[in-house]
C-alpha positions as a LaTeX table, in Angstrom:
\begin{tabular}{lrrr}
\hline
Residue & $x$ (\AA) & $y$ (\AA) & $z$ (\AA) \\
\hline
Met1 & 3.91 & 20.08 & $-26.43$ \\
Ala2 & 3.09 & 17.30 & $-23.95$ \\
Thr3 & $-0.35$ & 15.76 & $-24.06$ \\
Tyr4 & 0.40 & 13.62 & $-21.01$ \\
Tyr5 & 2.36 & 14.44 & $-17.86$ \\
Gly6 & 3.36 & 12.13 & $-15.01$ \\
Gln7 & 5.04 & 12.51 & $-11.63$ \\
Val8 & 6.59 & 10.13 & $-9.13$ \\
Lys9 & 7.84 & 10.72 & $-5.60$ \\
Gly10 & 9.84 & 8.33 & $-3.45$ \\
Asn11 & 12.87 & 8.58 & $-1.16$ \\
Arg12 & 14.18 & 11.82 & $-2.65$ \\
Asp13 & 12.94 & 15.36 & $-2.00$ \\
Thr14 & 12.62 & 16.01 & $-5.73$ \\
Thr15 & 9.57 & 14.81 & $-7.64$ \\
Ala16 & 10.55 & 13.21 & $-10.97$ \\
Thr17 & 8.47 & 13.90 & $-14.07$ \\
Arg18 & 7.95 & 12.44 & $-17.51$ \\
Thr19 & 5.93 & 13.71 & $-20.46$ \\
Gly20 & 4.19 & 11.87 & $-23.27$ \\
Ser21 & 2.97 & 13.04 & $-26.66$ \\
Lys22 & $-0.28$ & 12.26 & $-28.41$ \\
Asn23 & 1.61 & 9.59 & $-30.39$ \\
Ser24 & 3.65 & 8.02 & $-27.59$ \\
Gly25 & 1.18 & 8.20 & $-24.71$ \\
Ile26 & 2.55 & 7.62 & $-21.21$ \\
Lys27 & 2.96 & 4.46 & $-19.14$ \\
Ala28 & 3.90 & 4.02 & $-15.49$ \\
Ser29 & 4.47 & 0.99 & $-13.29$ \\
Val30 & 4.41 & 1.02 & $-9.51$ \\
Gln31 & 6.12 & $-2.14$ & $-8.29$ \\
Ser32 & 6.71 & $-4.12$ & $-5.12$ \\
Tyr33 & 7.74 & $-7.65$ & $-4.21$ \\
Asn34 & 4.01 & $-8.46$ & $-4.09$ \\
Gly35 & 3.24 & $-7.30$ & $-7.63$ \\
Ser36 & 2.82 & $-4.31$ & $-9.92$ \\
Ile37 & 0.11 & $-1.90$ & $-11.03$ \\
Ile38 & 0.70 & $-0.56$ & $-14.53$ \\
Val39 & $-1.25$ & 2.41 & $-15.92$ \\
Ser40 & $-1.18$ & 3.73 & $-19.50$ \\
Leu41 & $-2.82$ & 6.81 & $-21.00$ \\
Tyr42 & $-3.04$ & 7.24 & $-24.77$ \\
Asn43 & $-5.59$ & 8.39 & $-27.37$ \\
Gly44 & $-7.98$ & 9.48 & $-24.60$ \\
Lys45 & $-7.95$ & 5.96 & $-23.14$ \\
Cys46 & $-6.77$ & 4.58 & $-19.83$ \\
Glu47 & $-5.47$ & 1.03 & $-19.47$ \\
Ile48 & $-4.68$ & $-0.71$ & $-16.19$ \\
Glu49 & $-2.64$ & $-3.88$ & $-15.95$ \\
Ile50 & $-1.79$ & $-6.00$ & $-12.90$ \\
Ser51 & 1.24 & $-8.26$ & $-12.53$ \\
Lys52 & 1.90 & $-10.70$ & $-9.70$ \\
Glu53 & 5.61 & $-9.91$ & $-10.17$ \\
Ser54 & 7.69 & $-6.75$ & $-10.25$ \\
Ser55 & 7.11 & $-5.91$ & $-13.92$ \\
Phe56 & 6.38 & $-3.21$ & $-16.50$ \\
Tyr57 & 3.85 & $-5.52$ & $-18.20$ \\
Gly58 & 0.88 & $-7.41$ & $-16.83$ \\
Glu59 & $-2.63$ & $-8.70$ & $-17.42$ \\
Lys60 & $-5.05$ & $-6.03$ & $-18.65$ \\
Val61 & $-7.87$ & $-5.55$ & $-16.14$ \\
Phe62 & $-9.38$ & $-2.30$ & $-17.48$ \\
Ser63 & $-9.50$ & $-0.38$ & $-20.76$ \\
Gly64 & $-11.63$ & 2.73 & $-21.23$ \\
Thr65 & $-11.78$ & 6.44 & $-20.54$ \\
Ile66 & $-10.90$ & 8.03 & $-17.21$ \\
Gln67 & $-14.60$ & 8.79 & $-16.74$ \\
Glu68 & $-15.47$ & 5.11 & $-17.29$ \\
Leu69 & $-12.80$ & 4.09 & $-14.76$ \\
Glu70 & $-14.26$ & 6.53 & $-12.24$ \\
Lys71 & $-17.72$ & 4.98 & $-12.70$ \\
Val72 & $-16.32$ & 1.47 & $-12.20$ \\
Leu73 & $-14.45$ & 2.49 & $-9.04$ \\
Thr74 & $-17.29$ & 4.50 & $-7.50$ \\
Gly75 & $-20.11$ & 2.17 & $-8.48$ \\
Gly76 & $-21.55$ & 4.70 & $-10.95$ \\
Lys77 & $-21.90$ & 7.53 & $-8.43$ \\
\hline
\end{tabular}
């Protein structure tokens, strides 16, 4: 059974999906010529990386729970 579930939509009508287990987690990278945003979920944690290139790996800018990320992004509201 999947612990994590991801979706991506682009030029096609069909939304693509990927699942991740408790052991594997799930990682996604959204890329452009200007850089990449990489998000990982595993063990109840969320990690965000940024790359100045089109990449699946980058510099870690956040590590914590989804609730902690929400507090950072909303200023604790």
